[in-house]
N, C-alpha and C positions, 0 to 999 in steps of 0.2 A: 599651121601656125600655133605657137604656144600661147595659152591663155595667160594674161597678166594677172598676177595676184592682186586681190582687192586691197586697196590701201587701208591701213588701220584707221579707225575713226579718230577724229581729232581729240586732243587731250581733254578739252572741256566737255565733250560728249561722254567720254569714258568716266569722267568724274561725276557727271550727272547720273549716269547709269548706276555707278557704284553707290552713290548717295541714295538713290531711289531704293536700291536693294537693302541697304542698311536700315532705311526708314521703314520699309515694309516688314523686315524682320523684327524691328523694335516694336512696331505696331502689333505684330502677332504675339510677341511676348507679353505686351501690356494687356492685350485682349484675353490671353490665357490666364494671366494673373487676376484680371477682373472677374473672369468666370470662376476661378478657384475661390476668390474672396466672396463672391455671391453664394457659392455652394456652401462655404463654411458658415456664412451668416444666415442663410435662408432657413426659416423655421420648418420647412418641409423635410429637412434632413436632421432635425433634432431627434435624438433617440426616443422613439415612441413606444417601445415594448421589447420584452425579452421572451423568447420561446425556449422553454426548458424541455429537454428530452432525456431519456436514459433513466438512471436509478434515482428515485425520490422516495424510497421506502421510509427512511428515517427523517425526512424533511418535508415540510409543507411547502408547496410551490409558491404560495403567496408570501410566506415567511422568507424564503430564499430571495425572492425579488426585493422584498422590503429591506433585507439586510445588505444586499449588494448594490442596489440602485444608488444610494447616496455616495458610494465610492467611485462611481463612473464619471469620468470627465470628458467633455467634448461631445461632438455629434457623430453621425454615421462615418464621416471621413476621418475625423481626428481622434476618436477614442483609441486609447492604448489597449490593444487586445491582450498583451502580456499582463498588464496591470489588472485588466478585467478577469483574466484567468486566475490570477492569484487571489483576487477578491472572492471568487466562487470557491476556490480550494480552501479558503479560510473558514468556510461554513462547516460546522460540525458534521462529521460522517462523510464529507466529500473527499474522495481520494484524488480524483482527476477531473479536470474540466477542459473541454475543447470549445473555444469561443470563435465564432465566425460572424462576419457581417452578412446581413440579409437585406438587400436593397428594397426600399430606399431608406428606412429609418429603424431597423430592428437588429437585434443580436440573436443569433441562434446558438444555444448552449447545450452541449451533450455532457451529462454528469455521470460519473462512475463513483458509486459509494464504496466505502470500506465494507468488506465482508468479515465480520468479527468471528474469529475461530478460537480465541483464548483471552483470558485476562492476563495482565502482566504486572508483576511486582506484588507488593504486600496487599493484604485485604484492605479494601477501601480505596485503592489506587484508581485513578480515572483513566489509566492507560490500558490499551488493549492491543492485541496482535491481529492483523488481518491475514487473509489467505496467502498473501505474498511474503509473509514474514516481516512486515513493516509495523512499527509502533504508531499508534494514533491516540489522540485524546477523545474521550467520549463519555457521556453519562451512562453508567452501567445500568441505570433503570430503563434505558431505551432498547435493551437487548434481552432476549430470552436467555436467562442465565443457566437454565437446565441443560446439562450436558457439556457446558463449556469448561475446559480445564483451566488451571492457573499455571502460568509459566513465569520463570524468573531467571535472571542472570545479569551479568555485567552489561552495561550499555553497549550497543552495537552488536549484540549476539542474539537478538530475537529470532532471526532467521535460522540460526544454528540450533537454538533450543526447540523451535517448532519442528525442524526436520527430524531431530532426535525423537521428539514426542510422536510424530507420525510413524516413525519406524518401529517403536517399541509398544505403543498402546494397543495395537491389534493383537499382540501376543497374549494379552491377558483376557481377551474376550471369551475364548473357549473355557476359561476357568470361572467365568461369570464374575470377574473382577474388572473394575474400571480404573484406569489411570487418571487420577484427579489433579495431581500437581507434579511438575517436574522443575527442578532447580539446578542450574549450573552455578556452582560456587566460584568465588574469586580464585580459588586454587585449581579450578578445572575439573572438579569432581561432580558427578551426577547423583542427585538424590530424587527418588520417586516416592510419591504418596498415593496409596490406593483408596478407593471409596470406603473401604472397611476401616480405615484409620491406620493400616499397616504402612510402615516405611521400609523402603528398599534402597540400600546403598549400592549403586551401580559401578562405582569406581571412575577412573579417568579414561579418556580416549575419545576418538571420533566414532561415528556410527559403525564403521567396519570393525572396530575393536569392542565396542560395548554390546552390539547386537548379538553376537554369539553367546555371550554370558547370559543375557536375558533369555534367549531362546532355550538354552540348557536349563535354566531355572524354571521357566514356564512349562517345559515339557516333562519335568520330573517332580514338580511340586505336588501334584495330586497323588502320585505314588508314595512320596515321602510322608505326607500328612496322613494318608490312610493307614500307615503302619502304627500310628498312635491314635487311631479311631477318630481322626479329625478330617475336616474338609478344608480346601484352600482358604476359605474365608476366616479360618481360625488363625491365620498368619498374623503375628504381631510385628515382626521385623525380620529383615533378611539382609545379609551382607554377601555380595557377589564378588568381593575383591580378593578372590582366591584363584590360584592358577588352575586347579582341577576340581573345584567344588564350590559349595556355598554354605553359609551358616544361617540357620533360621531359629526363630522363637515362635512357639505356638501357645495359644491360651490353654492354661492348665498343664502344660508340658515344659520340662526344662529345656535348656539349650540343646539344639540338635544340629549336627553337622552332616550334610548329605554329600557324598562323593558323586562326582559326575558319572554318568553312564558311559561305559567304554565299549569300543567295538563298533 
């Protein structure tokens, strides 16, 4: 015998069941909202501290906290982490900040400071270049100035100028000369100043074009100056904007043109 299908429950029963389910769901939503409201308002979740990690060489931990804390809004659950990150990155010398929540009421912040590798612009400027070729504002008195070169160029070209400096500066070390300043003019020409006060016109071009000219100059300078009883530090100025040689001036000697070595 076939079993008879159970008859559907009466309409009023179905309505009662559906109503009960809706009420139960609504109660759950209200309960969740109440819990969220309680968490937002409960003092246990008010921000109670900031843990700082990473680079703090140029910043006092207490000073960083004091500068940033007034800009933080909300509690553990509601604080805007992006706004907090921006607040930390506005602190002098801070390049990057990673901000995370630390239950139940703290923020954990990892700081990365700028590594200054050069001054940027005119003497007295507060701008510096970091190891990534980025410009940042800083008090020059906060950094050891010895050995830091000065770079300059149009806005947006700091990384290009730094890359050129890193390419050509080592070429002068065997000559016991130091590259102190490198400028990229608005017309795209490169000008180098050495620690002896000598100036060197490098001409236009990118690293692939400029580097061979500087290499030729650095490799032959000692030979050329020795012909006149001088050493490389006697250099007053040089012009490398020649196809097959360069022109130099030496202290106590007239203008000298040195042909490039062939072969």
